[in-house]
C-alpha positions in Angstrom: 12.8 -20.4 17.6 9.6 -22.4 18.1 8.1 -19.5 20.1 9.0 -17.2 17.2 7.1 -19.3 14.7 4.2 -19.8 17.1 3.4 -16.1 17.2 0.3 -15.2 15.1 2.1 -12.2 13.5 5.0 -14.5 12.3 2.6 -16.9 10.7 0.7 -13.9 9.2 3.9 -12.5 7.6 4.8 -15.9 6.1 1.2 -16.4 4.8 1.5 -13.0 3.1 4.9 -13.9 1.6 3.6 -17.3 0.4 0.7 -15.6 -1.3 3.1 -13.2 -3.1 5.1 -16.2 -4.3 2.1 -18.1 -5.5 0.6 -15.2 -7.4 4.0 -14.4 -8.9 4.1 -18.1 -10.2 0.5 -17.7 -11.5 1.4 -14.6 -13.5 4.2 -16.5 -15.3 1.2 -17.7 -17.3 -0.5 -14.4 -17.8 -1.1 -13.8 -21.5 -2.1 -10.1 -21.5 -0.8 -6.6 -20.9 -0.6 -4.7 -17.7 -2.7 -1.6 -17.1 0.3 0.7 -16.5 3.9 0.8 -17.7 6.4 -0.9 -15.4 3.9 -3.1 -13.5 5.3 -6.3 -15.1 8.6 -5.6 -13.3 6.9 -6.2 -10.0 6.5 -9.9 -10.9 10.2 -10.5 -11.1 12.0 -12.6 -8.5 14.4 -9.8 -7.5 11.5 -7.5 -6.7 9.3 -10.1 -4.9 12.2 -11.5 -2.8 13.9 -8.1 -2.3 10.8 -6.4 -1.0 9.8 -9.4 1.1 13.2 -9.4 2.7 12.9 -5.7 3.4 9.5 -6.4 5.1 11.0 -9.2 7.1 13.7 -6.9 8.5 10.9 -4.4 9.2 9.1 -7.2 11.0 11.9 -7.4 13.5 12.2 -3.6 13.7 8.5 -3.6 14.6 9.1 -5.6 17.7 12.2 -3.6 18.7 10.3 -0.3 18.3 7.3 -1.3 20.4 4.7 -0.8 17.7 1.5 -2.9 17.9 1.8 -6.5 16.9 -1.0 -7.9 14.7 -3.3 -10.3 16.5 -1.7 -9.8 19.9 -5.0 -8.3 21.1 -7.9 -9.9 19.2 -10.4 -7.1 20.2 -8.0 -4.4 19.0 -7.3 -6.4 15.8 -11.0 -6.7 15.0 -11.5 -3.0 15.5 -8.6 -2.2 13.3 -9.7 -4.5 10.5 -13.2 -3.0 10.6 -11.8 0.5 10.4 -9.4 -0.5 7.7 -12.1 -2.0 5.5 -14.5 0.9 6.0 -11.8 3.6 5.3 -10.4 1.6 2.3 -13.9 1.5 0.9 -14.4 5.2 1.4 -11.1 5.9 -0.4 -12.2 3.7 -3.3 -15.5 5.6 -3.4 -13.6 8.9 -3.6 -11.5 7.6 -6.5 -14.6 6.4 -8.3 -16.3 9.7 -7.9 -13.2 11.6 -9.2 -13.0 9.3 -12.2 -16.6 9.7 -13.1 -16.7 13.5 -12.8 -13.2 14.1 -14.2 -13.5 11.4 -16.9 -9.7 11.2 -16.9 -8.0 8.0 -15.7 -4.7 9.8 -15.2 -6.5 11.9 -12.6 -6.5 8.9 -10.3 -3.6 6.9 -11.7 -0.5 8.8 -13.0 0.9 5.6 -14.5 -2.0 4.8 -16.7 -1.1 7.2 -19.4 -4.7 8.2 -19.8 -5.8 4.6 -20.6 -8.1 2.4 -18.6 -6.3 2.0 -15.2 -7.6 -1.4 -14.3 -6.9 -5.0 -15.1 -10.1 -6.9 -16.0 -11.6 -9.9 -14.3 -10.6 -12.7 -13.4 -6.9 -11.8 -13.4 -7.6 -8.6 -11.5 -8.3 -10.5 -8.2 -4.8 -12.0 -7.8 -3.1 -9.0 -9.5 -4.4 -6.4 -7.0 -4.0 -8.7 -4.0 -0.4 -9.0 -5.0 -0.1 -5.3 -5.5 -1.6 -4.4 -2.2 0.6 -6.7 -0.2 3.8 -5.8 -2.1 3.2 -2.1 -1.8 2.5 -2.3 1.9 5.5 -4.6 2.5 7.7 -2.0 0.8 6.3 1.3 2.2 5.0 0.5 5.7 6.3 -2.8 7.0 9.6 -2.3 5.3 10.7 1.3 4.9 8.6 2.9 7.7 9.4 0.3 10.4 13.1 0.1 9.6 13.6 3.8 9.5 11.5 4.3 12.6 13.6 1.7 14.5 16.8 3.4 13.4 15.9 7.0 14.2 13.8 6.3 17.3 15.7 3.4 19.0 19.2 3.8 17.7 19.6 7.5 17.2 17.2 9.1 19.6 17.4 6.4 22.3 13.6 6.1 22.5 12.9 9.9 22.8 10.5 11.9 20.6 8.5 8.8 19.5 5.5 10.7 18.0 7.6 13.4 16.3 10.0 10.9 14.7 7.1 8.6 13.6 5.2 11.3 11.9 8.1 12.9 10.2 8.9 9.6 8.6 5.3 8.7 7.9 4.6 11.9 6.1 7.8 11.6 4.1 7.2 8.0 3.1 3.7 8.8 2.1 5.1 11.0 -0.7 5.9 7.8 -2.7 2.5 7.6 -4.5 2.3 11.3 -5.3 5.9 11.5 -6.5 4.9 11.2 -10.2 2.5 14.2 -9.8 5.0 16.2 -7.9 7.7 15.5 -10.5 5.4 16.7 -13.2 4.4 19.9 -11.4 7.9 20.8 -10.4 9.2 20.1 -13.9 6.6 22.6 -15.2 7.4 25.0 -12.4 3.8 24.7 -11.3 4.4 25.4 -7.6 0.7 25.9 -6.8 -0.1 22.5 -8.2 2.8 20.9 -6.4 1.6 22.3 -3.1 -1.9 21.1 -3.9 -0.8 17.5 -4.1 -0.4 17.5 -0.3 -4.2 17.9 0.2 -5.1 15.3 -2.5 -6.8 12.1 -1.3 -3.9 10.1 -2.6 -1.5 11.7 -0.1 -3.9 12.1 2.8 -5.0 8.4 2.7 -1.4 7.3 2.6 -0.8 9.3 5.8 -4.0 7.8 7.2 -2.5 4.3 6.6 0.4 5.3 8.8 -2.0 6.1 11.6 -3.6 2.7 11.1 -0.2 1.1 11.5 0.7 3.1 14.6 -2.6 2.2 16.2 -3.2 -1.4 15.0 0.0 -2.8 13.6 1.3 -3.5 10.1 -1.6 -5.7 8.9 -4.2 -3.0 9.1 -2.7 -1.0 6.2 -2.7 -4.2 4.1 -6.4 -4.7 4.8 -7.0 -1.0 3.9 -5.2 -1.4 0.6 -7.0 -4.7 -0.2 -10.4 -3.1 0.5 -9.6 -0.1 -1.6 -8.2 -2.2 -4.5 -11.1 -4.6 -4.4 -13.8 -1.8 -4.7 -11.8 0.5 -7.0 -10.0 -1.9 -9.3 -11.8 -5.2 -9.1 -15.4 -4.2 -8.8 -15.5 -0.8 -10.5 -12.7 -1.6 -12.9 -14.1 -4.9 -13.9 -17.7 -3.7 -14.5 -17.5 -0.1 -15.5 -15.2 -0.5 -18.4 -18.1 -1.3 -20.7 -19.8 2.0 -19.8 -16.6 4.0 -20.5 -15.7 2.4 -23.8 -13.0 0.0 -22.5 
């Protein structure tokens, strides 16, 4: 047991979990509204603890599946963090460009309802840190790792590693484009539904899965933190005055 808690990846998981809990407690005192409908539900104990437990199970599935362990190789980890920061910043720049040229918040955030899709400073800093960790705990460290362990280790007996991983990765990456897909399918807009698969929102989600496969589960969190910091905290906190928000 002492060896388990001595591993850098174990301490990293519990540090991320502790940060989620601290921010959840902080937002018990938040006086304002959230940028998108349903976001307040993320700050409930069932969601925080449930997703953290899912991620903890994924943490064990990670080791059983032979995927990279964060900070097991410092050189590899540094490279992964640099790539994650750079690519997250590029993704944020793409979103900013789309917002400026399309002038429609719903073009980059389907949950915003056309309003300003950002929380303003200073609450935006803990809010988006919380969101980045919680989302990656749920999608990558939780769902992807657990399903990969089940199908690759239990079902396929460690055969077809790449095929199984990428089938699951591309499927789980549908999560963020699901609101768009549902709208297109509801309107029988099959051309638009097909186009969602070449949108940055989907492609960068798939890219995060590559980061995970190459560098471990912490790299997608760094990617998401970088993207949220540039897109939501910096741009969202400053540009609202120029767009009438």
